[in-house]
Backbone as CSV, one residue per row, in Angstrom:
resi,resn,N_x,N_y,N_z,CA_x,CA_y,CA_z,C_x,C_y,C_z
1,UNK,51.708,-30.827,52.916,51.655,-29.370,52.919,52.417,-28.796,51.729
2,UNK,53.603,-29.322,51.471,54.387,-28.783,50.358,53.752,-29.132,49.018
3,UNK,53.047,-30.270,48.964,52.373,-30.640,47.714,51.264,-29.645,47.419
4,UNK,50.504,-29.258,48.432,49.423,-28.290,48.247,49.990,-26.947,47.822
5,UNK,51.063,-26.504,48.465,51.683,-25.225,48.108,52.194,-25.253,46.678
6,UNK,52.791,-26.358,46.263,53.293,-26.476,44.895,52.149,-26.421,43.897
7,UNK,51.058,-27.123,44.183,49.902,-27.102,43.286,49.303,-25.706,43.168
8,UNK,49.236,-24.979,44.280,48.697,-23.613,44.247,49.584,-22.715,43.404
9,UNK,50.890,-22.811,43.558,51.809,-21.974,42.788,51.716,-22.296,41.304
10,UNK,51.663,-23.574,40.965,51.550,-23.967,39.554,50.235,-23.474,38.980
11,UNK,49.147,-23.581,39.745,47.841,-23.120,39.278,47.857,-21.615,39.032
12,UNK,48.453,-20.848,39.946,48.530,-19.398,39.769,49.363,-19.032,38.547
13,UNK,50.440,-19.769,38.308,51.282,-19.494,37.155,50.503,-19.678,35.853
14,UNK,49.787,-20.801,35.747,49.025,-21.042,34.523,47.844,-20.096,34.398
15,UNK,47.257,-19.681,35.523,46.169,-18.706,35.468,46.683,-17.358,34.954
16,UNK,47.880,-16.964,35.390,48.461,-15.710,34.911,48.788,-15.793,33.424
17,UNK,49.346,-16.916,32.985,49.652,-17.064,31.563,48.388,-17.079,30.722
18,UNK,47.336,-17.739,31.210,46.078,-17.785,30.474,45.461,-16.392,30.367
19,UNK,45.511,-15.624,31.452,44.980,-14.261,31.425,45.747,-13.364,30.461
20,UNK,47.059,-13.547,30.401,47.876,-12.751,29.484,47.554,-13.109,28.042
21,UNK,47.399,-14.403,27.763,47.080,-14.846,26.411,45.696,-14.357,26.000
22,UNK,44.752,-14.368,26.939,43.405,-13.891,26.660,43.417,-12.400,26.329
23,UNK,44.221,-11.637,27.058,44.307,-10.199,26.796,44.922,-9.938,25.428
24,UNK,45.904,-10.737,25.032,46.514,-10.556,23.717,45.561,-10.959,22.600
25,UNK,44.713,-11.964,22.835,43.771,-12.405,21.806,42.672,-11.385,21.568
26,UNK,42.405,-10.525,22.526,41.370,-9.503,22.354,41.797,-8.438,21.354
27,UNK,43.045,-8.426,20.973,43.512,-7.471,19.980,44.088,-6.203,20.564
28,UNK,44.224,-6.152,21.854,44.744,-4.946,22.480,46.258,-4.900,22.507
29,UNK,46.887,-5.982,22.127,48.344,-6.027,22.151,48.870,-6.067,23.564
30,UNK,50.108,-5.659,23.724,50.754,-5.734,25.031,50.171,-4.733,26.018
31,UNK,49.588,-3.640,25.510,49.028,-2.640,26.428,47.807,-3.182,27.140
32,UNK,47.032,-4.019,26.436,45.815,-4.555,27.043,46.127,-5.658,28.052
33,UNK,47.291,-6.254,27.916,47.698,-7.261,28.902,47.917,-6.525,30.218
34,UNK,47.055,-6.785,31.163,46.994,-5.947,32.357,48.251,-6.055,33.214
35,UNK,48.423,-5.022,33.995,49.556,-4.969,34.919,49.438,-6.057,35.977
36,UNK,48.202,-6.440,36.292,47.994,-7.473,37.304,48.633,-8.793,36.882
37,UNK,48.553,-9.104,35.600,49.144,-10.359,35.119,50.653,-10.332,35.305
38,UNK,51.274,-9.204,34.953,52.728,-9.099,35.120,53.108,-9.148,36.587
39,UNK,52.288,-8.525,37.443,52.579,-8.571,38.875,52.463,-9.994,39.413
40,UNK,51.486,-10.764,38.896,51.370,-12.163,39.316,52.607,-12.952,38.909
41,UNK,53.077,-12.719,37.689,54.262,-13.448,37.233,55.491,-13.095,38.064
42,UNK,55.637,-11.812,38.407,56.768,-11.398,39.237,56.652,-12.022,40.629
43,UNK,55.438,-12.005,41.181,55.233,-12.596,42.507,55.529,-14.088,42.485
44,UNK,55.121,-14.768,41.416,55.387,-16.198,41.320,56.877,-16.483,41.196
45,UNK,57.583,-15.619,40.469,59.021,-15.840,40.331,59.730,-15.627,41.670
46,UNK,59.130,-14.824,42.539,59.704,-14.633,43.871,59.288,-15.740,44.842
47,UNK,58.162,-16.400,44.562,57.688,-17.443,45.469,58.503,-18.731,45.373
48,UNK,59.050,-19.009,44.194,59.809,-20.262,44.038,60.993,-20.362,44.995
49,UNK,61.845,-19.320,45.094,62.964,-19.436,46.049,62.487,-19.552,47.492
50,UNK,61.409,-18.838,47.837,60.878,-18.926,49.197,60.373,-20.335,49.479
51,UNK,59.675,-20.911,48.495,59.186,-22.276,48.653,60.324,-23.271,48.806
52,UNK,61.374,-23.088,48.028,62.536,-23.980,48.133,63.191,-23.865,49.503
53,UNK,63.296,-22.650,50.017,63.875,-22.469,51.346,63.026,-23.134,52.420
54,UNK,61.692,-23.021,52.300,60.821,-23.651,53.278,60.965,-25.168,53.255
55,UNK,61.081,-25.729,52.066,61.265,-27.185,51.958,62.586,-27.600,52.583
56,UNK,63.645,-26.841,52.319,64.947,-27.175,52.903,64.924,-27.070,54.423
57,UNK,64.229,-26.061,54.940,64.149,-25.907,56.395,63.356,-27.044,57.027
58,UNK,62.303,-27.508,56.349,61.509,-28.614,56.894,62.298,-29.916,56.878
59,UNK,63.136,-30.104,55.891,63.916,-31.344,55.800,65.002,-31.398,56.870
60,UNK,65.467,-30.242,57.323,66.519,-30.218,58.348,65.987,-30.610,59.712
61,UNK,64.695,-30.440,59.930,64.126,-30.721,61.265,64.132,-32.173,61.594
């Protein structure tokens, strides 16, 4: 279960980075890099501590 969750989080992180790079390559600069990409990055940065806590709780059982 934790392996699947880790793979999903890593996939979302690289998808967000790829979308941001694609927006910058279009020539729109930072304004064209959509807010959704930044929101994904913020959400991912919040998911790591939650994932670590879940792993620690499962190991205690």
